[in-house]
C-alpha positions, 0 to 999 in steps of 0.5 A: 180860534182861526175860524172865529177870526175869519168870520170876524174879518168877513163880517167887518169887510168894507161894504165897497168890497163885493162878496156874495150875500150867501157867504155873509149869511153863512158867516152870520149864521155861524156866529149867531147859531147856538143850536146846531142845524144838523142836516147830515153829518158824515163821519167815515172810517175804513171799517164803518160809515155813520150817517145821521140824517139825509138832507133834502137834496140827497133825498131827491137824488135817492134813486141815484145822482148823476154825479158824486163829487168830493173836494179835497180841502185844507182843514183850516180853509173855512173862507174858501168853503163859504165861497164854494157854497155860495157860488159853485154850489148855488146853481141848479145841478146841486139844488135839483139833486143831479150833483151831490157834493162833499168837502173832504177832510182828514181828521188823523194828525190834526190838532184838537182845536182844528178837529173840534172846529171841523166837527162843529162845521160838520154839525151845522152843514150837510156837505162836510165829510170827515175821514177819521183815518186819513192824515191831514193838516199842515204838518203832513206831506201833501201827497200822503194826505191827498192819496189817503183822502182820495181813496177814502172819498171814492170808497165812501161815495161808492157806498153812499150813492151806489146808483150814481153814474159818475164819481169825481174829485176836485181840489179847493183851489179849483172852480168847477162849472157843474152845468157844463161838466154834466153836459160834457159827461152826458155826451159820453154816457153810452161809451164804456169805462169813461175816464174824464179830465185834463189827461196826462200819462205817467208811470210809477214803480209797482209796490214790490219795486217801490219798497226796495228803491231809494226813490220809493214810489217816485215815477215818470211823468210822460207828458200831456195828451194834448202834446206828447203823451200818445207818442210816449205811450207808443214808444214806451219800450225804448228804455223808459222802464229802467228809468221808472223802475219797471212801472207800466204807463197809464193815463191820469187826470190832473188833480183839479178834476178827476171824473170816473164812470161808475164801472171804473171807480168800482173796479179801482176802489172796490174790486181791485185787490192791488189797490187794497194792498197798496193802501194797506202797505202805504198807510202803515208806512206813512204812520211808521215814518211819523205820519208823513211829517214834513220835518227834515230828517224824516225817512219818506222814501217808503211813504206816499210822500215820495210820489204824486197824488194824481199819478197814483190814481193812474198807477192804480188803473194800470195795475188793475188792468183796466181798459178805458175810454179816455176823455180829454177835456183839453187845456181850453176847458181845464187850465190854471188861473191868471187874470190875463193872457199869461203863458202855457196853461196859466190864462184868464177864464172864459165861458169855455172854462169848466175847471179852473185851477190854481185859485190860491188866494183864498181870502185876500185881494186878487183877480184883475182889479185886486179886489177881495176874493177877486180871482174866484169871483172873476172865474165864477162870472166868466165860467158861469156865462155858459151852461153848454160845453164849447165842443166835445172831449177828445176821445182815446181808447186805452187798451192793455194787452192780456197777460200770460197765465203765469203773470196774472197769478199775482196782484203786483205786476213787477216790471222792474227787471227790464234789463234790455229796455223791454217790458215783460208785458207789451205796452198799452195801446192808445188809439184816437177815437173820432179822429175828425174831432181831433183834427178839428181841435188841432186846426182850431186850437192847436199850433198857430202860425208865426204870423198869427203869433206876431200879431198876437204879440203886438196886441198883447203889448197894447196897454189895457184899460183900467188898473189891471185890465178891462172887463170886456169880452176879451180880457186883460192884454199881456202875457207871453204869446210864444208860450201860447201854442198847444194850450187851447183856445182862449179869448184873452189870447185872441184865438178863435171862439171854440163854441162858434167854431164847433157850431160852424162845422157841427 
């Protein structure tokens, strides 16, 4: 099968290709082990939770881990799970029980061969969570699978580790520096209702409106917190409700890393009746429409396929009427991967990187020198160079106005009748906290002068050492300097070292 082929290709790799020894050990164990090393096989559905045994790491964290993190993974991507185990999960936070981690996979709609391989993997390893009633696989539209898995993960994690301080989700094309992340979260521990990530804003139509509009759950993206989102929220009443079918604006963390304080996760996934009803109706529509199949001709307007997974979490927050402390990690700490300076949010990783996304080349040559698993190992080496975050998150207070008694009787806030471009409820308020930190970040990592951009352009055009770049502290010249402002501080773009700059003012 596919899993056996991946094992064989890994074991037969030329010795000159660097690959973490732990992954080779995992592959050999997978091939030679006939008796399952059953440590902790998690199988979960909406009605019950079956837990066989606790592994040693979970036992050490029995009084509550700091962080419970689930990685939404493609079922067939066994090679990437080996990489994650031998790099991202090999450090102290997991070994000490501060972080508990699961690969999250849906079993519904998977071919029998794939589901059998996954059950075998779960029988051998302690870190696979199988969601029996979540859609997954190549034939399923990605938003359908993602939303069902994200909801299943948070619901499971809240029951499995009720004393955890933080609950998070990430994706299998994302590397997360867990040591830096824990340090960033520790700095937020005394703040109420924290929601952490690379923050954006969006609006989706509520359940009642979505079921009666041609575009279904499709909503409006309103920008990034590092650029236009705060202004978008302030000026929400000016015509946007009609375009978004009445959806209320709310913040959301982009897919690579979504972290919620326990009180936020519990409010959204346990106590909010809107989230429960949204999932009940949506799951039924997903299956009525042929399991959200990707094939042409399938009606998708009433399914989760019509929306985005990330925005849906923000929609739940908005409809559940939560007030939040929004912690924006910024483009400096959370960005997409490129082996050189690139443009916009695509840039080479550095010691300031906490979450690096778009690591799409799972098994082939990639990275600065075109080596096997190069992009992932490049990110691991660069990000793990530091255990401390470069600077604090940028904080915002997100406050939703109280509802009138007649509006608060139902779970579904239908704002679709905004004929004059006005909401039935006032827009939420977004207020910057610690404005001196915002001002410092804008000065250090924000807009750059035309002279600085011209100098950066000259340096970017210089030839770099080696076939595709050097291994120096400033990695890999190249890119489009015009597209750099507004996307953080990055050494490959000749910007200031944010850690040194913050220490200088701290």
